[in-house]
C-alpha positions as CSV (number, residue, x, y, z in Angstrom):
1,M,-13.0,29.3,-21.0
2,A,-16.3,29.7,-19.2
3,N,-17.2,26.0,-19.9
4,Q,-13.7,24.8,-18.6
5,D,-14.5,27.0,-15.4
6,E,-17.9,25.4,-14.9
7,E,-16.2,21.9,-15.5
8,F,-13.7,22.6,-12.9
9,R,-16.4,23.7,-10.4
10,Q,-18.3,20.5,-10.8
11,T,-15.0,18.3,-10.7
12,Y,-14.1,20.3,-7.4
13,E,-17.6,19.5,-6.0
14,A,-17.1,15.9,-6.9
15,I,-13.7,15.6,-5.4
16,K,-15.0,17.3,-2.2
17,R,-17.8,14.6,-2.0
18,V,-15.2,11.9,-2.2
19,I,-13.2,13.6,0.5
20,N,-16.0,14.1,2.9
21,R,-17.1,10.6,2.4
22,I,-13.7,9.4,3.5
23,A,-13.6,11.9,6.4
24,K,-17.2,10.3,7.1
25,N,-18.8,13.9,7.2
26,E,-20.7,13.8,3.9
27,S,-23.2,16.3,5.0
28,S,-20.6,19.0,5.4
29,V,-20.6,22.0,3.1
30,N,-16.8,22.4,4.0
31,F,-13.8,20.6,2.2
32,E,-13.0,18.3,5.2
33,L,-9.4,17.6,3.9
34,D,-7.6,17.3,7.3
35,E,-10.1,14.6,8.7
36,A,-9.6,12.7,5.4
37,I,-6.0,12.9,5.7
38,R,-6.1,11.4,9.0
39,A,-8.3,8.8,7.9
40,S,-6.9,7.6,4.6
41,Q,-3.3,6.8,3.3
42,R,-4.6,7.4,-0.4
43,V,-5.4,11.0,0.6
44,R,-2.2,11.4,2.6
45,N,-0.3,10.6,-0.5
46,R,-2.2,13.3,-2.6
47,K,-2.2,15.9,0.0
48,S,-0.3,18.6,-1.8
49,D,-2.4,18.0,-4.9
50,L,-5.6,18.4,-3.0
51,K,-4.4,21.3,-1.3
52,Y,-3.4,22.9,-4.3
53,V,-6.8,22.2,-6.1
54,R,-8.6,23.7,-3.1
55,S,-6.5,26.8,-3.4
56,V,-7.3,27.3,-7.0
57,R,-11.0,26.9,-6.2
58,N,-10.8,29.5,-3.4
59,A,-9.0,32.1,-5.5
60,Q,-11.3,31.5,-8.2
61,N,-14.5,31.6,-6.2
62,H,-13.6,34.5,-3.9
63,P,-12.0,37.2,-6.3
64,Q,-10.5,40.2,-4.7
65,Q,-10.8,42.8,-7.3
66,R,-13.6,45.2,-6.8
67,N,-15.3,44.4,-10.1
68,G,-16.0,40.9,-8.8
69,E,-14.7,39.2,-11.8
70,P,-12.5,36.0,-11.7
71,A,-8.8,36.7,-12.0
72,F,-8.1,33.8,-14.2
73,A,-9.8,30.9,-16.1
74,V,-8.5,27.4,-15.7
75,T,-7.2,25.5,-18.7
76,E,-8.4,22.1,-20.3
77,A,-5.2,20.2,-19.2
78,F,-5.9,21.3,-15.6
79,V,-9.4,20.2,-15.5
80,K,-8.5,16.9,-16.9
81,W,-5.7,16.5,-14.0
82,C,-8.4,17.3,-11.4
83,K,-10.8,14.6,-13.2
84,D,-7.9,12.1,-12.9
85,L,-7.2,13.2,-9.3
86,H,-11.1,12.5,-8.6
87,D,-10.9,9.1,-10.3
88,Q,-8.0,7.9,-8.3
89,L,-9.4,9.0,-5.0
90,A,-12.9,7.6,-5.8
91,K,-11.6,4.1,-6.8
92,A,-12.3,1.6,-4.1
93,T,-9.6,-0.7,-3.6
94,N,-9.4,-3.6,-1.2
95,A,-6.9,-6.2,-0.1
96,G,-8.1,-8.5,-2.7
97,Q,-6.9,-6.2,-5.5
98,L,-3.4,-5.2,-4.0
99,G,-0.1,-6.9,-4.2
100,I,0.6,-10.1,-6.1
101,K,-1.9,-12.7,-6.8
102,R,-1.0,-16.4,-5.6
103,S,-0.5,-17.6,-9.5
104,E,2.2,-14.8,-9.9
105,L,4.1,-15.4,-6.6
106,C,7.6,-17.0,-6.1
107,T,6.8,-19.5,-3.3
108,A,9.1,-21.8,-1.6
109,Q,8.9,-25.0,0.7
110,W,11.3,-26.3,3.5
111,D,13.2,-28.3,1.2
112,T,13.9,-25.5,-1.4
113,Q,17.7,-24.8,-1.8
114,I,18.7,-21.3,-0.6
115,H,21.4,-20.5,-3.2
116,P,19.3,-20.8,-6.2
117,L,16.4,-19.0,-4.5
118,I,18.6,-16.0,-3.8
119,Q,19.8,-15.8,-7.4
120,K,16.2,-15.8,-8.6
121,M,15.5,-13.1,-6.1
122,R,18.2,-10.8,-7.4
123,T,17.5,-11.8,-11.1
124,E,13.7,-11.1,-10.9
125,R,13.9,-8.3,-8.2
126,F,11.5,-9.3,-5.4
127,S,12.2,-9.1,-1.7
128,H,10.0,-11.7,0.2
129,V,9.3,-15.3,-0.7
130,P,6.4,-17.1,1.1
131,I,7.3,-20.4,2.4
132,L,4.1,-22.7,1.9
133,N,3.1,-26.3,3.2
134,D,1.4,-28.7,1.1
135,E,-2.0,-27.0,1.9
136,G,-0.8,-23.8,0.5
137,H,-0.6,-22.2,4.0
138,V,2.2,-19.8,4.7
139,V,4.4,-21.1,7.3
140,G,7.5,-18.9,6.9
141,V,8.8,-15.9,4.8
142,F,12.3,-16.2,3.2
143,N,14.0,-12.6,2.8
144,E,17.3,-10.7,3.7
145,S,16.1,-10.3,7.4
146,A,15.9,-14.2,7.8
147,I,19.5,-14.4,6.6
148,L,20.9,-11.6,8.7
149,D,19.3,-13.1,11.7
150,Y,20.6,-16.4,11.1
151,L,24.1,-15.1,10.5
152,M,24.0,-12.7,13.5
153,L,22.7,-15.6,15.8
154,N,25.8,-17.8,14.7
155,N,28.1,-14.8,15.1
156,M,28.5,-14.4,11.3
157,A,30.4,-17.6,11.3
158,A,27.8,-19.8,9.8
159,L,28.2,-19.8,5.9
160,I,25.2,-21.3,3.8
161,E,26.4,-24.2,1.6
162,P,25.2,-24.4,-1.8
163,T,23.1,-27.6,-0.9
164,D,21.5,-25.9,2.2
165,T,17.8,-25.9,2.0
166,L,15.4,-23.3,3.8
167,E,15.0,-26.1,6.6
168,T,18.6,-25.0,7.6
169,I,17.3,-21.6,8.6
170,R,13.7,-22.6,9.4
171,T,13.6,-20.9,12.9
172,H,14.6,-17.6,11.3
173,C,12.0,-17.7,8.5
174,A,9.0,-19.3,10.3
175,I,5.8,-17.4,10.8
176,G,5.8,-16.4,14.4
177,A,9.6,-15.9,14.6
178,D,9.2,-12.2,14.2
179,H,12.8,-11.1,14.5
180,V,13.4,-8.1,12.4
181,E,9.9,-8.3,10.3
182,T,6.7,-9.6,11.4
183,F,3.7,-10.6,8.9
184,C,0.2,-10.2,9.0
185,F,-3.0,-11.6,7.6
186,I,-6.0,-9.9,6.3
187,S,-9.2,-10.5,4.5
188,P,-9.6,-9.9,0.6
189,L,-12.5,-7.5,1.6
190,A,-10.4,-5.3,3.8
191,S,-9.9,-1.8,2.5
192,E,-6.7,-0.5,1.3
193,D,-6.4,1.8,4.4
194,E,-6.7,-1.3,6.7
195,V,-3.6,-2.6,4.8
196,A,-1.9,0.6,5.0
197,D,-2.5,0.9,8.7
198,M,-0.9,-2.6,9.1
199,F,2.3,-1.3,7.7
200,L,2.2,2.0,9.5
201,S,1.5,0.5,13.0
202,V,4.4,0.0,15.7
203,T,4.8,-3.7,16.5
204,G,7.7,-3.5,18.5
205,P,10.9,-1.3,19.0
206,F,12.9,-3.4,16.5
207,T,10.3,-5.0,14.4
208,R,8.2,-3.9,11.4
209,V,5.6,-5.5,9.1
210,G,7.3,-6.8,6.0
211,A,4.4,-8.2,4.2
212,V,0.7,-8.8,4.5
213,F,-1.0,-12.1,3.3
214,V,-4.5,-12.3,1.9
215,T,-6.3,-15.4,3.0
216,P,-10.1,-16.0,2.8
217,G,-10.7,-15.5,6.4
218,A,-7.6,-13.4,7.4
219,A,-6.1,-16.7,9.1
220,P,-2.8,-18.1,8.9
221,K,-4.0,-21.7,8.2
222,Q,-5.7,-20.8,5.0
223,P,-4.6,-21.0,1.5
224,I,-2.8,-17.9,0.4
225,Q,-4.3,-15.6,-2.2
226,R,-2.1,-12.6,-2.4
227,M,0.9,-11.0,-0.9
228,I,1.1,-7.3,-0.2
229,T,4.3,-5.1,0.6
230,A,4.4,-1.6,1.8
231,W,5.6,-0.7,-1.8
232,D,2.3,-2.1,-3.4
233,V,0.2,0.1,-1.1
234,L,2.4,3.2,-1.8
235,S,2.4,2.9,-5.6
236,Q,-1.5,2.2,-5.5
237,S,-2.2,5.1,-3.5
238,K,-0.1,7.4,-5.8
239,G,-2.2,6.1,-8.7
240,N,1.0,4.3,-10.3
């Protein structure tokens, strides 16, 4: 078990280096977990795991019994788990790697019929459909919030006919409408934590960020490269 203990020590030190780098305090001899939690969504999502690893290391490194011998030896499975944790934390992820790339996105245009689009969304289980112009720029987003806003504005009396297109509800889908959901644009070089901060930021008392679109220069009037939802950031941060 001595070899496993040494592997754990080395892995713990590697985790500490990653955490302290995220905390922007690489020279610290301490495990700067609190600062890293404040700085990174990825770390926040693994907070309990990191606290557990730290407690195991502290218990192993500071034996309380008088003979000075460690009270326990770590297992091979635990060391492997710690190594996996390190790899997940060390992995540098940016906006250009998150979410769904353009070639796999379901997109629409203003002349797309609403009924078939809703059916496709239900069947394939996705929540947001970017509406693109002929240049591939995002000019709107179709989702359940757009439908709800349309119905509420019309006092629930306006039914959507089978032949209606997105043009019918254009003012409820267009970028800049920002009714229940708002949408942001970001560079593919932006970090995962920058993306996470967009979803966590308060944009208004009744408004949330529904999706983030990746474009070459983080500008709306550029071809879309990817779409990122809050779930994409959450699942990535948890290592799924």
